[in-house]
C-alpha positions as CSV (number, residue, x, y, z in Angstrom):
1,X,0.0,0.0,0.0
2,X,1.4,3.4,-1.0
3,X,2.0,6.1,1.5
4,X,0.4,9.5,1.2
5,X,3.8,11.1,0.5
6,X,4.4,8.7,-2.4
7,X,1.0,9.4,-3.9
8,X,1.6,13.1,-3.7
9,X,5.3,13.3,-4.8
10,X,6.4,10.0,-6.2
11,X,4.0,9.5,-9.1
12,X,4.4,11.3,-12.4
13,X,1.5,13.6,-13.1
14,X,0.4,15.1,-16.4
15,X,1.0,18.9,-16.6
16,X,-1.8,21.2,-17.5
17,X,0.2,22.4,-20.5
18,X,3.1,20.2,-21.7
19,X,4.8,23.3,-23.2
20,X,4.7,25.4,-20.1
21,X,7.9,27.2,-19.1
22,X,8.3,25.9,-15.6
23,X,7.3,22.4,-14.3
24,X,7.6,20.4,-11.1
25,X,9.6,17.2,-10.9
26,X,6.4,15.1,-11.1
27,X,5.3,16.9,-14.3
28,X,8.8,16.7,-15.8
29,X,9.0,13.0,-15.2
30,X,5.6,12.5,-16.9
31,X,6.8,14.5,-20.0
32,X,10.2,12.8,-20.1
33,X,8.6,9.3,-19.6
34,X,10.9,8.4,-16.7
35,X,10.3,7.8,-13.0
36,X,10.2,10.5,-10.4
37,X,12.9,8.8,-8.3
38,X,15.3,8.5,-11.3
39,X,14.7,12.2,-12.1
40,X,15.4,13.2,-8.6
41,X,18.6,11.2,-8.5
42,X,19.7,12.7,-11.8
43,X,19.0,16.3,-10.7
44,X,20.9,15.6,-7.4
45,X,24.0,14.7,-9.5
46,X,23.5,17.6,-11.9
47,X,22.6,20.5,-9.5
48,X,22.9,23.1,-12.2
49,X,19.9,21.7,-14.1
50,X,17.1,22.8,-11.7
51,X,15.9,25.6,-9.4
52,X,13.6,25.9,-6.4
53,X,10.3,27.5,-5.8
54,X,10.2,27.4,-2.0
55,X,11.1,23.7,-1.3
56,X,9.7,22.4,-4.6
57,X,12.2,21.5,-7.3
58,X,11.3,23.0,-10.6
59,X,12.8,22.8,-14.1
60,X,12.5,25.2,-17.0
61,X,12.6,24.5,-20.7
62,X,16.4,24.7,-21.0
63,X,16.8,22.3,-18.1
64,X,14.3,19.8,-19.7
65,X,16.2,20.0,-23.0
66,X,19.5,19.1,-21.2
67,X,17.8,16.3,-19.2
68,X,16.3,15.0,-22.5
69,X,19.7,15.0,-24.2
70,X,21.3,13.2,-21.3
71,X,18.5,10.7,-21.1
72,X,18.7,9.9,-24.8
73,X,22.6,9.9,-24.9
74,X,22.9,7.1,-22.4
75,X,25.4,6.4,-19.7
76,X,28.9,6.4,-21.3
77,X,30.3,4.4,-18.3
78,X,28.0,1.5,-18.9
79,X,27.4,1.8,-22.6
80,X,23.6,1.7,-22.3
81,X,20.6,4.0,-22.3
82,X,19.4,5.5,-19.1
83,X,17.2,4.6,-17.3
84,X,18.0,0.9,-17.6
85,X,15.3,-1.0,-19.5
86,X,14.1,-4.2,-17.9
87,X,14.2,-7.3,-20.2
88,X,11.7,-10.0,-20.1
89,X,12.9,-13.6,-20.8
90,X,12.3,-14.8,-24.3
91,X,9.2,-17.0,-24.7
92,X,11.1,-19.9,-26.1
93,X,13.6,-19.9,-23.2
94,X,10.7,-20.1,-20.7
95,X,9.1,-23.0,-22.6
96,X,12.4,-24.9,-22.9
97,X,13.1,-24.5,-19.2
98,X,9.6,-25.8,-18.4
99,X,10.0,-28.9,-20.5
């Protein structure tokens, strides 16, 4: 069962206008199609890519462009796209193991 804090801050939400200048982390995660937790970790490592409105983390268009470029470029240390995609086992491997 999810906590109230997770329901408020941990779930991506659709912005009123996807082209608005300033968005919260939850709205940015929805637009970028990534998780809120991944985006928070990314912004923690790249502190220059966000600002604050009170205690809320916000991103502007330039920040989102940089996040998008980093997201699509992948992680050079591991040679894969970020965030890591989860693979499902192949159907024939599952049937061979069952036999």
